MIDOSE-1310 file (N, C-alpha, C; in nm, 2 decimals, decimal comma, always signed):
residues 194
mflg	-4,33/+3,77/+0,49/-4,40/+3,68/+0,59/-4,30/+3,58/+0,64; -4,29/+3,56/+0,77/-4,20/+3,47/+0,84/-4,25/+3,33/+0,83; -4,16/+3,24/+0,79/-4,20/+3,09/+0,79/-4,12/+3,02/+0,90; -4,19/+2,94/+0,98/-4,11/+2,86/+1,08/-4,04/+2,75/+1,02
pial	-3,95/+2,68/+1,09/-3,87/+2,57/+1,04/-3,95/+2,46/+0,97; -4,06/+2,42/+1,03/-4,14/+2,32/+0,97/-4,20/+2,36/+0,84; -4,26/+2,48/+0,84/-4,32/+2,54/+0,72/-4,21/+2,56/+0,61; -4,09/+2,60/+0,65/-3,98/+2,62/+0,55/-3,94/+2,48/+0,49
alal	-3,93/+2,38/+0,57/-3,90/+2,24/+0,52/-4,01/+2,20/+0,42; -4,14/+2,22/+0,46/-4,25/+2,18/+0,37/-4,24/+2,26/+0,24; -4,21/+2,39/+0,25/-4,20/+2,47/+0,13/-4,09/+2,42/+0,04; -3,97/+2,38/+0,10/-3,86/+2,33/+0,02/-3,90/+2,20/-0,05
agcg	-3,96/+2,11/+0,03/-4,00/+1,98/-0,03/-4,10/+2,01/-0,15; -4,19/+2,10/-0,13/-4,29/+2,13/-0,24/-4,22/+2,19/-0,36; -4,10/+2,25/-0,34/-4,03/+2,31/-0,46/-3,92/+2,22/-0,51; -3,92/+2,09/-0,46/-3,82/+2,00/-0,51/-3,69/+2,00/-0,43
gkes	-3,69/+2,06/-0,31/-3,57/+2,06/-0,23/-3,53/+1,92/-0,20; -3,40/+1,90/-0,19/-3,35/+1,76/-0,16/-3,26/+1,76/-0,04; -3,26/+1,65/+0,03/-3,16/+1,63/+0,14/-3,02/+1,62/+0,08; -2,92/+1,68/+0,14/-2,79/+1,67/+0,09/-2,70/+1,58/+0,18
ftvs	-2,60/+1,52/+0,13/-2,51/+1,42/+0,20/-2,37/+1,46/+0,18; -2,29/+1,45/+0,29/-2,15/+1,47/+0,28/-2,08/+1,34/+0,25; -1,99/+1,34/+0,15/-1,91/+1,22/+0,12/-1,79/+1,22/+0,21; -1,78/+1,12/+0,30/-1,67/+1,12/+0,40/-1,63/+0,98/+0,42
gtvt	-1,53/+0,97/+0,51/-1,48/+0,83/+0,54/-1,35/+0,84/+0,63; -1,28/+0,72/+0,63/-1,16/+0,71/+0,71/-1,05/+0,64/+0,62; -0,93/+0,67/+0,65/-0,81/+0,61/+0,59/-0,73/+0,55/+0,70; -0,70/+0,42/+0,69/-0,62/+0,35/+0,79/-0,49/+0,30/+0,72
glkf	-0,38/+0,29/+0,80/-0,26/+0,24/+0,75/-0,18/+0,34/+0,67; -0,22/+0,47/+0,67/-0,14/+0,57/+0,59/-0,02/+0,61/+0,66; +0,10/+0,59/+0,60/+0,23/+0,62/+0,66/+0,31/+0,72/+0,58; +0,28/+0,74/+0,45/+0,36/+0,83/+0,37/+0,27/+0,94/+0,31
sgme	+0,32/+1,05/+0,27/+0,25/+1,16/+0,21/+0,22/+1,14/+0,06; +0,14/+1,22/+0,01/+0,11/+1,22/-0,14/-0,03/+1,16/-0,17; -0,11/+1,13/-0,07/-0,24/+1,07/-0,11/-0,34/+1,18/-0,14; -0,41/+1,16/-0,25/-0,52/+1,25/-0,29/-0,64/+1,17/-0,32
ltng	-0,76/+1,23/-0,29/-0,89/+1,16/-0,31/-0,97/+1,26/-0,40; -1,04/+1,21/-0,49/-1,13/+1,29/-0,57/-1,27/+1,23/-0,57; -1,37/+1,32/-0,59/-1,51/+1,28/-0,61/-1,56/+1,39/-0,71; -1,57/+1,35/-0,84/-1,60/+1,44/-0,94/-1,50/+1,55/-0,95
sdki	-1,54/+1,68/-0,94/-1,44/+1,79/-0,94/-1,38/+1,82/-0,81; -1,43/+1,76/-0,70/-1,37/+1,78/-0,57/-1,24/+1,70/-0,55; -1,14/+1,76/-0,50/-1,01/+1,70/-0,47/-0,96/+1,74/-0,33; -0,92/+1,64/-0,25/-0,86/+1,67/-0,12/-0,73/+1,59/-0,11
tvqp	-0,64/+1,64/-0,02/-0,52/+1,58/+0,01/-0,53/+1,52/+0,15; -0,49/+1,39/+0,17/-0,50/+1,33/+0,30/-0,36/+1,31/+0,35; -0,32/+1,37/+0,47/-0,19/+1,36/+0,52/-0,18/+1,24/+0,62; -0,07/+1,18/+0,63/-0,06/+1,07/+0,73/-0,06/+1,13/+0,88
pads	-0,12/+1,05/+0,97/-0,12/+1,10/+1,11/+0,01/+1,09/+1,18; +0,03/+1,17/+1,28/+0,15/+1,17/+1,36/+0,18/+1,03/+1,42; +0,07/+0,96/+1,46/+0,07/+0,83/+1,51/+0,02/+0,74/+1,39; +0,11/+0,66/+1,33/+0,07/+0,59/+1,21/-0,03/+0,47/+1,24
tmav	-0,06/+0,45/+1,37/-0,16/+0,34/+1,40/-0,30/+0,40/+1,40; -0,31/+0,53/+1,39/-0,44/+0,60/+1,40/-0,51/+0,61/+1,26; -0,64/+0,62/+1,25/-0,71/+0,64/+1,13/-0,72/+0,79/+1,10; -0,73/+0,83/+0,98/-0,75/+0,97/+0,94/-0,89/+0,99/+0,88
nfsf	-0,96/+1,08/+0,93/-1,09/+1,11/+0,88/-1,08/+1,21/+0,76; -1,17/+1,19/+0,66/-1,17/+1,28/+0,55/-1,32/+1,32/+0,51; -1,34/+1,43/+0,45/-1,47/+1,46/+0,39/-1,45/+1,56/+0,28; -1,53/+1,55/+0,18/-1,52/+1,63/+0,06/-1,60/+1,76/+0,09
pnsi	-1,55/+1,88/+0,04/-1,61/+2,01/+0,07/-1,75/+2,02/+0,02; -1,78/+1,96/-0,10/-1,91/+1,98/-0,16/-2,00/+1,86/-0,13; -2,12/+1,89/-0,07/-2,21/+1,78/-0,05/-2,29/+1,74/-0,18; -2,35/+1,63/-0,18/-2,43/+1,58/-0,29/-2,57/+1,56/-0,25
dygd	-2,66/+1,57/-0,35/-2,81/+1,56/-0,32/-2,85/+1,42/-0,32; -2,96/+1,40/-0,26/-3,03/+1,26/-0,25/-3,04/+1,21/-0,39; -2,99/+1,09/-0,41/-3,00/+1,02/-0,55/-2,88/+1,04/-0,64; -2,80/+1,14/-0,60/-2,68/+1,17/-0,69/-2,58/+1,06/-0,66
eyei	-2,50/+1,03/-0,77/-2,39/+0,93/-0,76/-2,26/+1,00/-0,71; -2,19/+0,91/-0,64/-2,05/+0,95/-0,60/-1,95/+0,84/-0,64; -1,83/+0,88/-0,67/-1,73/+0,78/-0,70/-1,59/+0,84/-0,66; -1,53/+0,78/-0,56/-1,41/+0,83/-0,50/-1,29/+0,77/-0,58
gikn	-1,20/+0,85/-0,63/-1,08/+0,81/-0,69/-0,96/+0,83/-0,60; -0,87/+0,74/-0,61/-0,75/+0,74/-0,52/-0,62/+0,76/-0,59; -0,55/+0,86/-0,56/-0,41/+0,87/-0,60/-0,32/+0,82/-0,48; -0,25/+0,71/-0,50/-0,18/+0,65/-0,39/-0,07/+0,74/-0,34
pahq	-0,05/+0,73/-0,20/+0,07/+0,80/-0,15/+0,20/+0,73/-0,19; +0,31/+0,79/-0,17/+0,44/+0,73/-0,20/+0,45/+0,60/-0,12; +0,51/+0,50/-0,19/+0,54/+0,37/-0,14/+0,43/+0,28/-0,09; +0,30/+0,32/-0,12/+0,19/+0,25/-0,07/+0,08/+0,23/-0,17
scgp	-0,01/+0,13/-0,15/-0,12/+0,11/-0,23/-0,25/+0,11/-0,14; -0,35/+0,18/-0,19/-0,47/+0,20/-0,10/-0,60/+0,16/-0,18; -0,70/+0,11/-0,11/-0,82/+0,07/-0,17/-0,93/+0,06/-0,07; -1,05/+0,03/-0,11/-1,17/+0,02/-0,02/-1,15/-0,10/+0,08
aisg	-1,19/-0,08/+0,20/-1,20/-0,19/+0,30/-1,30/-0,30/+0,25; -1,41/-0,25/+0,19/-1,52/-0,33/+0,14/-1,52/-0,31/-0,01; -1,51/-0,42/-0,09/-1,51/-0,41/-0,23/-1,63/-0,34/-0,29; -1,61/-0,25/-0,38/-1,72/-0,17/-0,44/-1,77/-0,05/-0,36
alkg	-1,70/-0,02/-0,24/-1,75/+0,09/-0,16/-1,71/+0,22/-0,20; -1,63/+0,24/-0,31/-1,58/+0,37/-0,35/-1,69/+0,44/-0,43; -1,79/+0,37/-0,47/-1,90/+0,45/-0,55/-2,03/+0,40/-0,50; -2,13/+0,49/-0,52/-2,27/+0,45/-0,48/-2,36/+0,57/-0,50
sagy	-2,48/+0,56/-0,44/-2,58/+0,66/-0,46/-2,62/+0,72/-0,33; -2,62/+0,86/-0,32/-2,66/+0,92/-0,19/-2,80/+0,89/-0,15; -2,82/+0,85/-0,03/-2,95/+0,81/+0,02/-2,96/+0,66/+0,03; -2,88/+0,58/-0,03/-2,88/+0,44/-0,02/-2,86/+0,40/+0,12
tqti	-2,77/+0,47/+0,19/-2,75/+0,45/+0,33/-2,77/+0,59/+0,40; -2,79/+0,59/+0,53/-2,81/+0,71/+0,60/-2,70/+0,81/+0,59; -2,58/+0,76/+0,59/-2,46/+0,85/+0,58/-2,36/+0,78/+0,48; -2,28/+0,86/+0,42/-2,17/+0,81/+0,33/-2,04/+0,81/+0,40
nvai	-2,00/+0,70/+0,45/-1,88/+0,69/+0,52/-1,79/+0,57/+0,47; -1,70/+0,60/+0,39/-1,62/+0,50/+0,31/-1,49/+0,47/+0,39; -1,46/+0,35/+0,41/-1,34/+0,31/+0,48/-1,23/+0,27/+0,37; -1,12/+0,33/+0,38/-1,01/+0,31/+0,28/-0,89/+0,25/+0,36
vcsi	-0,82/+0,15/+0,31/-0,71/+0,09/+0,38/-0,59/+0,10/+0,29; -0,47/+0,13/+0,35/-0,35/+0,14/+0,28/-0,25/+0,04/+0,33; -0,17/-0,01/+0,25/-0,06/-0,10/+0,29/+0,07/-0,06/+0,22; +0,18/-0,09/+0,28/+0,31/-0,06/+0,22/+0,35/-0,16/+0,11
nayq	+0,39/-0,11/-0,01/+0,43/-0,20/-0,12/+0,55/-0,28/-0,08; +0,56/-0,40/-0,13/+0,67/-0,49/-0,10/+0,73/-0,54/-0,23; +0,86/-0,57/-0,23/+0,93/-0,61/-0,35/+1,03/-0,72/-0,32; +1,08/-0,78/-0,42/+1,17/-0,90/-0,41/+1,32/-0,87/-0,42
ltgt	+1,40/-0,95/-0,35/+1,54/-0,95/-0,37/+1,58/-1,06/-0,47; +1,64/-1,02/-0,58/+1,67/-1,12/-0,69/+1,81/-1,09/-0,74; +1,87/-1,19/-0,80/+2,00/-1,17/-0,86/+2,06/-1,30/-0,92; +2,19/-1,29/-0,94/+2,26/-1,40/-1,01/+2,34/-1,48/-0,92
vagl	+2,37/-1,61/-0,96/+2,46/-1,70/-0,88/+2,56/-1,75/-0,98; +2,69/-1,75/-0,94/+2,79/-1,80/-1,02/+2,88/-1,90/-0,94; +2,92/-2,01/-1,00/+3,02/-2,10/-0,94/+2,97/-2,19/-0,83; +2,84/-2,20/-0,82/+2,78/-2,29/-0,71/+2,78/-2,43/-0,76
dmgd	+2,89/-2,50/-0,77/+2,91/-2,63/-0,82/+2,93/-2,74/-0,72; +2,96/-2,69/-0,59/+3,00/-2,79/-0,49/+2,89/-2,83/-0,39; +2,78/-2,77/-0,39/+2,67/-2,80/-0,30/+2,57/-2,69/-0,28; +2,47/-2,71/-0,19/+2,37/-2,61/-0,17/+2,43/-2,49/-0,08
ltvi	+2,37/-2,38/-0,10/+2,40/-2,26/-0,02/+2,28/-2,21/+0,05; +2,30/-2,17/+0,18/+2,18/-2,11/+0,26/+2,21/-1,97/+0,29; +2,11/-1,88/+0,25/+2,13/-1,74/+0,28/+2,01/-1,69/+0,37; +2,03/-1,57/+0,43/+1,92/-1,52/+0,52/+1,92/-1,37/+0,51
ngng	+1,81/-1,31/+0,52/+1,80/-1,16/+0,53/+1,78/-1,12/+0,67; +1,89/-1,08/+0,73/+1,88/-1,04/+0,88/+1,83/-1,15/+0,96; +1,72/-1,13/+1,03/+1,66/-1,23/+1,11/+1,54/-1,29/+1,04; +1,53/-1,28/+0,90/+1,42/-1,34/+0,83/+1,43/-1,49/+0,81
sefk	+1,36/-1,54/+0,72/+1,36/-1,68/+0,70/+1,48/-1,73/+0,62; +1,53/-1,85/+0,64/+1,64/-1,91/+0,57/+1,59/-1,95/+0,43; +1,68/-1,93/+0,33/+1,65/-1,97/+0,20/+1,77/-2,05/+0,14; +1,74/-2,17/+0,09/+1,84/-2,25/+0,03/+1,85/-2,23/-0,12
iakg	+1,97/-2,21/-0,17/+1,99/-2,20/-0,31/+2,06/-2,33/-0,36; +2,00/-2,40/-0,45/+2,04/-2,54/-0,48/+2,17/-2,53/-0,57; +2,25/-2,63/-0,55/+2,37/-2,65/-0,63/+2,34/-2,64/-0,78; +2,43/-2,57/-0,85/+2,41/-2,55/-0,99/+2,32/-2,43/-1,03
stsf	+2,26/-2,36/-0,93/+2,17/-2,25/-0,96/+2,25/-2,13/-1,03; +2,18/-2,06/-1,12/+2,25/-1,95/-1,18/+2,17/-1,82/-1,15; +2,06/-1,83/-1,08/+1,98/-1,71/-1,03/+1,91/-1,75/-0,91; +1,85/-1,65/-0,84/+1,77/-1,67/-0,72/+1,67/-1,56/-0,70
kypd	+1,57/-1,59/-0,63/+1,47/-1,49/-0,58/+1,44/-1,52/-0,43; +1,48/-1,43/-0,35/+1,45/-1,45/-0,20/+1,30/-1,46/-0,18; +1,25/-1,55/-0,11/+1,10/-1,57/-0,10/+1,02/-1,47/-0,03; +1,09/-1,40/+0,07/+1,01/-1,30/+0,15/+1,02/-1,17/+0,08
aiks	+0,90/-1,11/+0,06/+0,89/-0,97/+0,00/+0,93/-0,87/+0,11; +1,00/-0,77/+0,07/+1,06/-0,67/+0,16/+0,98/-0,54/+0,14; +0,93/-0,48/+0,25/+0,85/-0,36/+0,24/+0,94/-0,24/+0,19; +0,88/-0,16/+0,11/+0,95/-0,04/+0,06/+0,99/+0,05/+0,18
qtsy	+1,11/+0,11/+0,16/+1,18/+0,19/+0,27/+1,23/+0,11/+0,39; +1,23/-0,02/+0,38/+1,29/-0,10/+0,48/+1,43/-0,15/+0,45; +1,52/-0,15/+0,55/+1,65/-0,20/+0,52/+1,65/-0,35/+0,50; +1,74/-0,40/+0,42/+1,76/-0,54/+0,40/+1,91/-0,57/+0,41
glvv	+1,95/-0,69/+0,44/+2,09/-0,74/+0,45/+2,10/-0,89/+0,42; +2,12/-0,92/+0,30/+2,13/-1,06/+0,26/+2,27/-1,12/+0,29; +2,28/-1,22/+0,37/+2,41/-1,27/+0,41/+2,41/-1,42/+0,40; +2,53/-1,48/+0,39/+2,54/-1,63/+0,38/+2,53/-1,68/+0,52
ltqp	+2,44/-1,78/+0,54/+2,42/-1,84/+0,66/+2,50/-1,97/+0,67; +2,49/-2,05/+0,56/+2,57/-2,18/+0,56/+2,63/-2,19/+0,42; +2,77/-2,20/+0,42/+2,84/-2,22/+0,30/+2,82/-2,36/+0,24; +2,83/-2,37/+0,11/+2,83/-2,51/+0,05/+2,95/-2,59/+0,10
sggk	+2,93/-2,72/+0,10/+3,04/-2,81/+0,15/+3,15/-2,79/+0,05; +3,27/-2,76/+0,11/+3,39/-2,75/+0,02/+3,40/-2,62/-0,06; +3,31/-2,52/-0,03/+3,31/-2,40/-0,11/+3,29/-2,28/-0,02; +3,31/-2,16/-0,08/+3,29/-2,04/-0,01/+3,23/-1,94/-0,11
csia	+3,12/-1,88/-0,06/+3,04/-1,78/-0,15/+3,04/-1,65/-0,08; +3,04/-1,54/-0,17/+3,03/-1,41/-0,12/+2,91/-1,34/-0,19; +2,86/-1,23/-0,13/+2,74/-1,16/-0,18/+2,78/-1,02/-0,21; +2,76/-0,97/-0,33/+2,77/-0,83/-0,36/+2,64/-0,76/-0,38
ngtg	+2,63/-0,64/-0,33/+2,50/-0,56/-0,34/+2,39/-0,62/-0,26; +2,43/-0,69/-0,15/+2,33/-0,76/-0,07/+2,26/-0,68/+0,04; +2,31/-0,56/+0,06/+2,25/-0,47/+0,16/+2,20/-0,34/+0,10; +2,10/-0,28/+0,17/+2,05/-0,15/+0,12/+1,91/-0,13/+0,18
tmgd	+1,84/-0,03/+0,12/+1,71/+0,01/+0,16/+1,62/-0,02/+0,04; +1,51/-0,10/+0,06/+1,42/-0,13/-0,05/+1,36/-0,01/-0,10; +1,36/+0,01/-0,24/+1,29/+0,12/-0,30/+1,16/+0,08/-0,35; +1,12/+0,12/-0,47/+0,98/+0,09/-0,52/+0,99/+0,00/-0,64
advt	+1,08/-0,09/-0,64/+1,09/-0,19/-0,74/+1,18/-0,31/-0,69; +1,17/-0,42/-0,75/+1,25/-0,54/-0,72/+1,40/-0,50/-0,73; +1,48/-0,55/-0,63/+1,62/-0,54/-0,64/+1,67/-0,65/-0,73; +1,75/-0,62/-0,84/+1,78/-0,72/-0,93/+1,93/-0,73/-0,95
niai	+2,01/-0,66/-0,88/+2,16/-0,65/-0,90/+2,24/-0,73/-0,80; +2,18/-0,81/-0,72/+2,26/-0,89/-0,62/+2,33/-1,00/-0,69; +2,46/-1,01/-0,66/+2,54/-1,11/-0,73/+2,61/-1,20/-0,62; +2,58/-1,33/-0,63/+2,64/-1,43/-0,54/+2,75/-1,50/-0,62
tcak	+2,87/-1,50/-0,57/+2,98/-1,56/-0,64/+3,04/-1,67/-0,55; +3,06/-1,79/-0,60/+3,11/-1,90/-0,52/+3,24/-1,96/-0,59; +3,32/-2,02/-0,50/+3,44/-2,09/-0,55/+3,47/-2,20/-0,45; +3,55/-2,30/-0,50/+3,60/-2,40/-0,41/+3,69/-2,35/-0,31
ap	+3,67/-2,40/-0,18/+3,75/-2,35/-0,07/+3,90/-2,40/-0,09; +3,99/-2,31/-0,06/+4,14/-2,35/-0,08/+4,17/-2,46/+0,02
């Protein structure tokens, strides 16, 4: 016997059929590869777009039934940290909203330039990272931490902007590309000017 669409829907409802939902969403700010998302046993890889200003859409292959729980796990891409645009949005119950559309935002990790200072006995020293902010290192300092965090995979170049009065300082290991940890081996050495 043939059942029309309405009769079929009523028959499914009578048998306990449930509406199903696709767990989907968008990722913005993704610039590096390696991102994976999970929902239960479902796992998908999200690739960065050709245009890094664009959002990437995602959806899990298996839908979930009305009332079932979902919880999205994130494996961060290289050099970045990602999380929900709205706190708590990575998990919920199907049917609470009409669609499951989770917004995830990624940002590039940033780290510090740090190191040692020797011989700064004659006055303050001012350094700068390229065209970044000026940073004054006080007379007598034995260490420093540049205040501006540097994004991973970005070039840096710490140079002397203003020498201390009556002295001259040089910087070793002050240039490079920021990795995925603080730079700790910069050495500033100062001496009295001849």
